[in-house]
C-alpha positions in Angstrom: -23.8 -145.5 -72.2 -27.4 -145.3 -73.4 -30.2 -144.3 -71.7 -33.4 -146.8 -71.0 -35.7 -144.3 -73.3 -36.3 -145.7 -76.9 -36.0 -143.9 -80.1 -38.6 -145.4 -82.8 -38.7 -144.4 -86.3 -41.3 -146.3 -88.2 -41.2 -146.9 -91.8 -44.0 -147.2 -94.1 -45.4 -145.7 -97.1 -48.6 -145.6 -95.5 -49.3 -142.8 -94.0 -51.8 -144.1 -91.8 -50.1 -146.1 -89.7 -48.8 -143.0 -88.1 -52.4 -142.7 -86.3 -52.3 -146.7 -85.8 -48.7 -146.6 -84.3 -49.1 -143.5 -81.9 -52.2 -145.3 -80.8 -50.9 -148.1 -79.6 -48.0 -146.8 -77.9 -49.5 -143.6 -76.6 -48.9 -144.7 -72.9 -45.1 -145.3 -73.4 -44.7 -141.7 -75.0 -46.5 -140.0 -71.9 -44.2 -142.4 -69.5 -41.5 -141.0 -71.4 -40.2 -144.2 -72.3 -40.3 -143.7 -76.4 -40.0 -141.4 -78.3 -42.1 -142.3 -81.9 -41.3 -140.5 -85.3 -42.5 -141.1 -88.6 -41.1 -141.9 -92.0 -43.0 -142.5 -95.2 -39.4 -143.6 -97.2 -35.9 -144.5 -96.5 -34.8 -141.0 -97.4 -37.0 -139.3 -94.8 -35.7 -142.3 -92.0 -32.2 -141.4 -92.9 -32.5 -137.9 -92.2 -34.1 -138.8 -89.1 -31.3 -141.5 -87.8 -28.5 -137.7 -88.8 -31.2 -136.0 -85.6 -31.9 -138.6 -83.3 -30.2 -138.2 -79.7 -28.1 -141.1 -80.1 -27.2 -141.5 -76.3 -30.9 -143.5 -76.8 -31.2 -147.0 -77.5 -32.7 -146.8 -81.0 -35.4 -149.0 -83.2 -36.7 -148.9 -86.6 -39.2 -151.0 -87.8 -39.6 -150.7 -91.7 -41.6 -151.9 -93.9 -40.5 -154.4 -96.5 -42.8 -153.3 -99.7 -41.8 -150.1 -100.5 -41.6 -147.4 -103.3 -38.3 -146.2 -104.4 -35.7 -147.7 -101.9 -37.7 -150.6 -100.8 -37.0 -152.4 -96.3 -33.8 -154.8 -97.6 -32.4 -151.9 -99.2 -32.9 -149.4 -96.4 -31.7 -151.8 -93.3 -28.6 -152.1 -96.0 -27.9 -148.5 -95.5 -28.7 -148.2 -91.9 -26.9 -151.5 -91.1 -23.6 -149.9 -92.4 -24.5 -146.2 -91.4 -26.1 -146.9 -88.0 -24.4 -150.4 -86.6 -26.0 -150.0 -83.3 -29.8 -149.2 -84.8 -32.0 -152.1 -83.9 -33.6 -152.6 -87.5 -37.6 -155.1 -87.5 -38.8 -155.5 -90.3 -42.5 -155.5 -91.1 -44.1 -157.7 -93.8 -47.1 -159.4 -95.0 -44.9 -162.1 -96.5 -44.6 -165.6 -94.9 -41.5 -165.9 -92.7 -39.7 -168.3 -95.5 -40.1 -166.1 -98.0 -38.5 -163.1 -96.4 -35.3 -165.3 -94.9 -35.0 -166.6 -98.6 -35.1 -163.0 -99.6 -32.4 -161.8 -97.2 -30.0 -164.8 -96.4 -27.3 -162.8 -94.8 -27.5 -159.6 -96.7 -28.7 -157.4 -93.8 -28.5 -157.8 -90.0 -32.4 -157.3 -88.3 -33.3 -157.8 -85.2 -36.9 -159.5 -86.2 -39.6 -159.8 -88.6 -43.0 -158.5 -87.7 -45.8 -159.9 -89.6 -49.1 -157.7 -90.6 -51.1 -157.3 -89.1 -48.7 -156.4 -86.4 -49.9 -157.7 -83.0 -48.2 -154.5 -81.0 -49.0 -156.4 -77.2 -46.5 -158.9 -79.0 -44.5 -156.3 -80.7 -43.8 -153.8 -77.1 -42.8 -157.4 -75.6 -40.4 -157.9 -78.4 -38.5 -154.5 -77.7 -39.1 -154.1 -74.3 -41.6 -152.1 -73.7 
């Protein structure tokens, strides 16, 4: 049975986003509704997934454009190894361009467009 706490992993090669996520989720972190982790690449994200409390709801927010393994390839890995993890892709691309790119090859909960609207994001993930 899953608890109501969320383990959120934000994946982006832009290291400054860690500070932004910490800021916008500070209240949820203080209220112990959210554990926030930040990964700078797909490999680090997969490692975090092995260490995370699986009784909590797990959400991965991944940028699509990353060096080495992009967000779409990361999502394929997560879908295969962790089918209960909810994945949202973050992009600056237009929705139609992304829909064509991913088609039916991966399972995602949604697409988040940059710049990120954190109020909408909180609503989408249930905070």
